[in-house]
C-alpha positions as CSV (number, residue, x, y, z in Angstrom):
1,M,76.6,119.2,103.0
2,Y,73.1,118.5,102.1
3,L,72.6,115.8,99.5
4,W,70.6,118.2,97.3
5,E,73.5,120.7,97.5
6,F,75.7,117.9,96.3
7,I,73.7,116.9,93.4
8,L,73.2,120.6,92.5
9,Q,77.1,121.1,92.4
10,K,77.4,117.9,90.3
11,K,74.7,119.1,87.8
12,I,76.2,122.6,87.7
13,K,79.8,120.8,87.0
14,Y,78.4,118.8,84.2
15,M,76.2,121.6,82.7
16,I,79.8,123.8,82.6
17,S,81.7,120.8,81.1
18,S,78.9,120.0,78.4
19,I,78.8,124.0,77.5
20,L,82.4,124.0,77.2
21,L,82.7,120.9,75.1
22,V,80.0,122.4,72.7
23,I,82.0,125.6,72.4
24,I,85.1,123.4,71.5
25,F,83.7,121.4,69.2
26,S,81.9,124.2,67.5
27,Y,85.2,126.3,67.3
28,L,86.7,123.1,65.8
29,A,84.2,122.6,63.4
30,I,84.7,126.2,62.1
31,L,88.3,125.5,61.8
32,F,87.7,122.4,59.9
33,F,85.1,124.2,57.5
34,I,87.4,127.4,56.9
35,Y,90.3,125.3,56.2
36,F,88.7,123.0,53.9
37,N,86.7,125.7,51.9
38,Q,89.1,128.8,52.3
39,R,89.5,129.0,48.4
40,N,85.7,128.8,47.6
41,L,85.4,131.8,50.5
42,L,88.6,133.6,48.5
43,Y,88.1,133.3,45.0
44,H,84.6,134.0,43.4
45,P,84.7,133.6,39.6
46,S,80.9,133.5,39.0
47,E,80.3,136.8,40.8
48,N,79.0,139.2,38.4
49,N,79.0,143.1,38.7
50,Y,79.2,145.8,36.5
51,L,77.8,144.2,33.5
52,N,75.9,147.1,31.9
53,E,78.7,148.4,30.0
54,K,79.3,147.4,26.2
55,A,83.1,147.5,25.0
56,N,83.9,150.3,22.9
57,F,87.2,149.4,22.1
58,V,88.7,147.0,19.4
59,Y,90.1,143.8,20.8
60,E,91.3,140.5,19.8
61,E,90.3,137.5,22.0
62,V,93.6,135.5,22.4
63,Y,94.1,132.2,24.3
64,I,97.4,132.0,26.3
65,P,99.1,128.6,27.2
66,S,99.9,128.5,30.9
67,T,101.0,125.5,33.0
68,E,97.7,123.5,33.2
69,N,95.5,125.0,30.6
70,N,94.7,128.2,28.1
71,L,93.9,131.5,29.4
72,K,91.2,133.5,27.9
73,G,92.2,137.3,27.3
74,W,91.6,140.4,25.5
75,F,94.4,142.3,23.5
76,H,93.8,145.9,22.5
77,K,96.4,146.6,20.1
78,K,96.7,150.4,19.2
79,N,100.3,150.7,18.2
80,L,103.0,148.0,19.5
81,T,106.0,149.8,18.1
82,K,105.0,153.4,19.3
83,N,103.1,152.7,22.5
84,K,103.6,150.8,25.8
85,T,101.3,148.0,26.8
86,L,99.5,147.8,30.1
87,V,98.9,144.2,31.3
88,F,95.9,144.2,33.6
89,F,95.6,141.5,36.5
90,H,92.1,141.6,37.6
91,G,90.7,140.8,41.4
92,N,89.2,137.8,42.8
93,A,85.8,138.2,41.4
94,G,84.0,138.0,38.2
95,S,84.9,137.8,34.6
96,L,86.8,140.0,32.0
97,E,83.2,141.6,31.1
98,N,83.3,143.1,34.7
99,R,86.2,144.9,33.9
100,I,84.9,146.8,30.6
101,Y,83.8,149.8,32.2
102,K,87.5,150.6,33.3
103,L,88.8,149.2,30.0
104,N,86.6,151.6,28.0
105,L,88.3,154.5,29.6
106,L,91.9,153.1,29.7
107,K,91.6,152.8,25.9
108,D,91.6,156.5,25.5
109,F,95.2,156.6,26.6
110,D,98.1,156.0,24.3
111,L,98.6,152.7,25.3
112,N,98.1,148.9,24.1
113,F,96.5,146.7,26.8
114,L,96.0,142.9,27.6
115,I,93.7,141.7,30.3
116,I,93.7,137.8,31.1
117,A,91.3,135.8,33.2
118,Y,93.0,133.2,35.5
119,R,92.3,129.8,35.6
120,G,88.9,129.0,36.9
121,F,87.9,132.4,35.6
122,S,85.7,133.3,32.6
123,G,85.3,129.8,31.4
124,N,89.0,128.9,31.8
125,K,89.5,125.5,33.3
126,G,91.3,124.8,36.5
127,K,91.0,125.9,39.8
128,P,92.5,129.0,41.4
129,T,95.5,129.0,43.8
130,E,98.1,131.4,44.8
131,R,100.9,129.6,43.0
132,G,98.5,129.0,39.8
133,L,97.7,132.6,39.7
134,Y,101.4,133.7,39.7
135,E,102.0,130.9,37.0
136,D,99.1,132.4,35.0
137,A,100.5,136.0,34.9
138,L,104.0,135.0,34.2
139,S,102.7,132.9,31.2
140,A,100.9,136.2,30.2
141,L,104.0,138.1,30.2
142,K,106.0,135.5,28.5
143,W,103.6,135.3,25.8
144,L,103.6,138.8,25.2
145,K,107.2,139.0,24.9
146,T,107.4,135.8,22.8
147,N,104.9,136.5,20.3
148,Y,105.2,140.4,19.9
149,S,108.8,140.9,21.1
150,I,107.8,143.7,23.7
151,K,110.5,144.6,26.1
152,D,110.2,145.0,29.8
153,K,110.7,148.6,29.9
154,D,107.7,148.8,27.4
155,I,105.4,147.0,29.8
156,I,103.2,148.6,32.5
157,I,101.8,146.3,35.0
158,Y,98.2,147.0,36.6
159,G,96.7,145.2,39.6
160,E,93.2,145.4,40.9
161,S,92.6,144.2,44.4
162,L,93.8,140.7,44.7
163,G,95.6,141.3,41.2
164,T,97.8,143.7,43.2
165,S,99.5,140.9,44.9
166,I,99.9,139.2,41.6
167,S,101.4,142.4,40.1
168,I,104.0,142.9,43.0
169,E,105.0,139.1,42.8
170,V,105.9,139.4,39.0
171,S,107.4,142.6,39.2
172,Q,110.1,142.0,41.7
173,N,113.5,142.9,40.4
174,K,112.1,143.8,36.8
175,K,112.5,146.7,34.8
176,Y,109.1,147.2,33.7
177,S,108.1,150.6,33.0
178,G,106.0,151.1,36.1
179,I,103.2,149.5,38.1
180,I,99.8,150.6,39.0
181,L,98.0,149.0,42.2
182,E,94.3,149.7,42.9
183,S,93.2,148.9,46.1
184,P,96.1,146.8,47.6
185,F,96.4,144.8,50.6
186,T,99.5,144.0,52.8
187,S,99.1,140.3,52.7
188,M,96.1,137.7,53.0
189,T,97.0,136.9,56.2
190,D,96.4,140.3,57.4
191,A,93.3,140.7,55.5
192,A,91.9,137.5,56.9
193,K,92.6,138.9,60.5
194,H,90.5,141.7,59.8
195,Y,87.4,139.5,59.0
196,Y,88.3,136.4,61.5
197,P,90.1,137.9,64.4
198,Y,89.0,134.8,66.5
199,L,90.8,132.5,64.1
200,P,94.6,131.3,63.7
201,V,94.6,132.3,60.1
202,S,98.4,132.3,60.0
203,L,98.4,128.6,60.3
204,L,94.9,128.0,58.3
205,L,95.9,130.0,55.1
206,K,97.1,128.1,52.0
207,D,97.2,131.3,49.9
208,K,99.1,134.1,52.0
209,Y,99.8,136.5,49.1
210,D,102.5,138.6,51.2
211,S,102.8,141.8,49.3
212,I,104.0,143.7,51.9
213,E,107.2,141.6,52.3
214,K,107.8,141.6,48.4
215,I,107.0,145.2,47.8
216,K,110.8,146.2,48.8
217,N,111.9,144.3,45.8
218,I,109.9,146.8,43.4
219,N,112.3,149.2,42.0
220,I,110.4,150.8,39.3
221,P,108.0,153.6,39.6
222,I,104.8,152.8,41.5
223,L,101.4,154.3,41.5
224,V,99.1,153.3,44.6
225,M,95.5,154.0,44.6
226,H,93.1,153.2,47.4
227,G,90.0,155.0,48.4
228,K,89.4,155.9,51.9
229,K,85.9,154.3,52.2
230,D,87.0,150.9,51.2
231,K,84.6,148.3,52.9
232,I,86.7,145.3,52.0
233,I,90.3,146.2,52.4
234,P,91.0,148.9,55.0
235,F,92.6,151.9,53.9
236,E,95.3,151.7,56.1
237,M,96.6,148.6,54.3
238,G,96.8,150.6,51.1
239,K,98.6,153.3,53.0
240,K,101.1,150.8,54.5
241,V,101.8,149.3,50.9
242,F,102.5,152.7,49.7
243,E,104.9,153.7,52.7
244,S,106.8,150.6,52.2
245,A,107.3,151.1,48.6
246,N,110.7,152.3,46.9
247,Q,110.9,155.7,45.1
248,P,109.7,156.8,42.8
249,K,106.0,156.3,44.4
250,F,102.8,158.3,44.0
251,F,99.7,157.9,46.2
252,Y,95.9,158.7,45.0
253,S,93.5,158.4,48.0
254,P,90.1,159.9,47.4
255,D,87.9,160.7,50.3
256,N,84.7,159.0,49.2
257,D,86.0,155.9,47.1
258,D,85.1,152.1,48.0
259,H,87.1,149.2,47.0
260,M,86.0,149.1,43.4
261,M,87.3,152.8,42.9
262,N,85.5,155.2,41.1
263,Y,86.7,155.8,37.5
264,D,86.2,159.5,37.3
265,E,88.0,162.3,36.1
266,N,90.3,162.7,39.0
267,L,91.4,159.1,38.9
268,L,92.0,159.2,35.2
269,K,94.0,162.2,35.7
270,T,96.2,160.6,38.4
271,I,96.8,157.6,36.0
272,K,97.7,160.2,32.9
273,S,99.9,162.0,35.2
274,F,101.7,158.7,36.3
275,L,102.0,157.7,32.7
276,D,103.5,160.6,31.6
277,K,106.4,160.4,33.9
278,I,107.3,156.8,33.2
């Protein structure tokens, strides 16, 4: 072998080794970043959408004690004796104000409703975690029962996006009147794999929100709503949640709705039909 061939081979091996090391260290850097910043990637309390609406419903601003802080909430009391009370658990982004456009329409039903902001949202102290949000939801339900003597059979649980997993968690083996899930997902692990197929998300994730394993423990009427053009959570996840749910169950899947579903006449009719059945 000529000397120049030997030198060339050594250089090629060195270049390949260097490239592999760069790839390995870059991948490890990505893992490190994702692991330590995952909750900043998951929870977005300062994101603001749908802020053009003004509340056209009467509500009391309430502060509900949770395990670490007080939670800001809005309580619309129509008739606590005659009407059922819907408890609304919102998604992973934004404030209470971002849900006004929905609440403006929900107020037309014969319902009371309570919506709370989780820790770290809408000015609440604390940082959101899966366990923390479950505690916040349970605290809201406890507050409602303790202060207003509202029974489980008169409570309807409503979850939006991330709030669907929280709704499923707190509804397991309960006798609530019913549960409504808007744009649900099977688990955060599945959702993360959809976005990061090249990462070992099962090992990295701190907050797993394993709804598909818990849905079997829901034994009350359930309405699943999921738009077929959801660009955030694949429609198939919502369909799988529905298929895994126990009877009685109902499915609303409009062809053109995205993740934040259109609160149009068809959706409202679906909710009204569900409410009439429970």
